[in-house]
Each structure stands twice: as C-alpha cells, then as structure tokens.
C-alpha positions, 0 to 999 in steps of 0.5 A: 499499499502506498503511503499516505497523500500528502497535503499540499503546501499553501500555493504549491499545488496551484503553482502549476497554473501560474498561482503564486504569493505575489499574484494573491497579494497584487489580486487582495491589493486591487479588491481592497484598494477601494476600502474592505474590512476582509477579503479573500481569494478562494482557488478550487481545482476539482476532478470529478468522475462518475460510473453508473450501471443499469440493465446490466451495462455502463450507461454513464462513465463521466469525467470533469475538471473544473478550475477557477477563483472566487474573490470576496471583499466585505465592508460592513455587512455588504459582500461583493463577489466575483469569480473567473475560470480564466487564471490569467492575471488580468482576468483575476485582477477584473474580478477583484475590481468588480467585487470591489464595486459591488462593496463599495467601501471607503478608504484602503486596505492594504494585504499583509505578509501571508502566514500559513494556517496549520491544518489538520488532517480529518480525512488522511487517505493512502489511496486518492482517487487520481491514482484509480483509472476510470475502467478500474470503477466498472468492476466495482458497480458491476459486483454491487449488481450481482450481488443484488440479483443473488439476494433476493429472488424477488429483485428484478431491476438494478442501478448502481452508482460510483462518484468521487471527487479529488478537490484541492482548495486554497483560501488567502485572506487580506489579514494574512491567512493563507490554508490550503486542503485536499478534500475527497469525496466519493459516494455509492449509491444502490437502487433495486425493484423488487416483485412479488405478484402484482407488488411492486416496490423500490429500495435504496441505500448509499455511503459516503466518505471523505476518504479514497478507495480504500473506503470500499471494504467488503464489509462496506461494499456488502452492507451498500447492496444488502440494506437496498434490498432489504428495504424494497422487500419490507416495502412490498408488504408494508401499509400505511399508518392510521393519521393522527397526533401520537408518539413518535420513536426516531430510530438512530442514524439518518433521523438526524435530517429532522435535527439537521433541517427542522433545529440545524438551519435555525442555528446558522448565524446569519438567520440570527443575525437578520433577525430570520430564525426563531432561535434569535433570542434564545442565547443562554435560554433553555430549549430542549430538556437536559438530556438534549446536546446538539452538536455541529462537527467538523471533525470526525475522522472521514465523515462527509461533512468534515473540514481540515479548515473552512472556505475562509482559513479558519480553523474548524472545530466541534461546536456545542450548539446546545449544552444539556438543553441550553442554547450556547452558540450559534454557527458563525462564519467571519461576517457573523462571528464579528458582528456578535463579537465572538470567534468563528466556528469555522462553519464559513461554507461555499459550494464552488468558487462560484459562489461566496461564503455563508455559515453552514453546517457540517455534521450535525448530530444529538449526542447520546442520552441515558436510555436504552433504545428497547426502553424507549420502544417499550414506554410506547403504548401506541405509536410510530417508528420511523428508521428511513427518512428521505427528504423534508421541507422546512420554513426557517423563521417559525420552524414548521417542517414536513418531512417524508419517512419512507419506511418504519413500523407501527408501535403496539403495546411497547413492541415493534409490530406492522412494517408502515411506508410513505409517511409524512411527519408534520410539526414544529421543530422548537416544539419538537425539542421541547417535547423529547421525553427520551434520548437513547444511548445508541447514536449513529451518524449516518453514513449516506451522502447527504447534501444540504441546500441554502441560497442555491447552493449545496454543499456535502453534510453529515448527520446523526442522532441516538433514538428519541422519543417525541411525546407527540407529532401529526402523522399521515400518509403522503406522496412520494 
C-alpha cells in the first residue's frame, strides 16, 4: 500500500496554474483598494468521476475537471463577490475590481504578509481517486449489481453508481491567513426494484465519505447492497399508518435529517443576525430537556461533513450548539462572528469558487442520552417508529416542517409490529425539541451522502441521532 497522500503546501498545488504569493497579493490589493473590512481569494481545482450501471450495462462514465477562483470583498454587512475560470492575472484583477465595486467601501486597506494556517487532517487517505483509472471502477458497480440479484429472487431491477471527487482548495485572506486543503469525496448508490405477484416496490441505500478507494472494504460494499434490497423487500408488504397525533420514536441514524432541517438551519448565525430564526433571542436560554445536547462537528474522521479548514481559512472545530438543553452558540462565519463579537466556529462554507461564503452546518447530531433503545420502544403504548427518512421542507422563521418517512413500524404495546411506508411527519422544530421525552444511548452518524441546500448552494453534510422519543407529532400518509 502506498504512503498517505501529503496535503499540499499553500500555493504549491496551484503553482502549476501560475498562482504564487505575489499574484495573490496583487489580487487582494486590487480587491481592497476602495476599502474593505475583509477580503479573500479562494482557488479551487477539482476532478470528478461518475460511473453508473443499469440493465446490466454501464450507461454512464463521466469525467469532469473544474478550475477557478472566487474573490470576495466585505464592507460591513455588504459583500461583493466575483469569480473567474481564467487564472490569468488580468482576469483575476478584473474580478477583484468587480467585487470591490459591488461592496462599495471607502479608504484603502493593503494586504499584509501571509502566514500559513496549520491544517489538521481529519480525512487522511492512502489511495487518492486520481490514482484509480476510470475502467477500474466498473468491476465495483458490476459486483454490486450481481450481489443484489443474488440477494433475493424477487429483486427484478438494479441500478448502481459510484462517484468520486479529488478537490484542492487554497484560501488567502486580506488579514494574512493562507490555507490549503486536499478534499477527497466519494458516494456509492444502489437502487433496486422488487416484485411479488402484483406488488412492486423499490429500495435504495448509499454510503459516502471523505476518503479514497480504501473506504470500500468488503463490509461497506456488502452493506450498501444488502440494505437496498432489504428496504425494497420490506416495502412490498408495508401499509399506511393511521393518521393523527401520536408518540413518535425516531430511529438512530438517518432521523438526524429532522435535527438538521427543523433545528440546525435555525442555528446558522446569518438567520439569527437578520432576526429570521426563531432562535434569534434564545442564546443562553433553555430550549430543550436536559438530556438534549446538539453538536455540529467538522472533525469526525472521514465524515462527509468534515473539514480540515473552512472556506475562509478558519480553523474548524466541534461546536456545541445546545448543551444539556441550553442554547450556547450559533454557527458562525467571519461576518457573523464580527457581528456577535465572538470567534468564528469554522462554519464558513461555499459550494464552489462560483459562490460566496455562508455559515453552514457540517455534521450535525444529538449526543447520546441515558436510555436503552429497547426501553424507549417499550415506553410507547401506541405510536410510530421511523427508521428511514428521505427529505423534508422547513420554514426557517417559524420552524414548521413536513418530513417524508420512507419506512418504519407501528409500535403497539411496546413492540414493533406492522411495517409502514410513505409517511408524512408534520410539526414544529422548537416544539419537537421541547417535547423530547427520552434520548437513547445509541448514537449513529448516518453514512449516507447527504447534501444541504441554502440560498441556491449545495454542500456535503453529515447528520446523526440516537434513538429519540417525541411525545407527539402529526402523522399522515403522503405521496412520494
């Protein structure tokens, strides 16, 4: 096995594109010459590959390369942003002038000498995707297809795909910070259709990580396929739950989507700075029972939402948002950190060099509580157990949400009984927090390839939950 990939030194990787310290200083000087409280240049180079298979044929094999720089100027709360895919000095200086004009500052601010930010390594890899030939991916997706057909004779159709990205970024700021990062990413997906007589259902599963080829050991690949098949088979004979308010137990793992959407977005600092979030006046106040601690973490090894350094060259961290029921902080980028007079939480993120920075979640989860999962289920006379969430809609201001649950079970007399599918959960995020009655000791960080959308930008995230009992939620059948 080859030695671990060395993270590129600042500037070094982008030197092949003509970028050096003098170039970044010239661009920053141009960006700040009309005045700036802050400014940065963000270089990005990525190589993306996707291979997919359907009907026993490889129907897509795609390779793309992206390169460019985004230039941001900040004056107070005003942000000027421009980008270019042309890394010539002329093009970058023009983009810097455009960003400066948008921000409309007053008074000059020259860039200072840069110092390298020490970048930790939360996703080391011995096998970068750039070392793997495109054709070497095809046996992997074929293996998944064959295992699915062998899993159960009712499996009728299989789709598989493997995607990966090798991304290099470099951030240089007006105040002299410079950081580079190598960011691998991969996601594998299997979807199957199952038939039993006139019944037909589908099931899918995916895994994702900031790791290289070595992520896909036999256990990961087998779980990827087997879980997709099990979900399809279970759905064949699942029914709809009765509608109405009832206790709901959320299974460990993907239930974290409710935490992410209904609660996590409301803790991003820009929504609070602007008074949009329902949590804008809740700092240092109790918002949940004492068993509830909510964390947003960029430091989980290999996690899809982890970052060695954020997109503003700030150190990332494990941020405790809610500590034993009390809201302690928001997720900050540099703009909101200045507004609140605190340190950035390393949450400044952007989809690509074409997008400005926003405070965003990384991996959001609830820490384990004191209860055994089986005791949580036993405590419910009649209710719903939700184990597979797929999507949802949330109003950030009020915290109202509607979530789609792909599968689960009825709970009757403290036992899981009939399987159910295609369920809608309707409620309010802050009210859900307040009505949590039991928190399990079985935290699971979901391994799926979750993506978070905000203001037209998508970024990779992670999420997790222990088993949690909510006193009551509105339950109803919903369309897919």
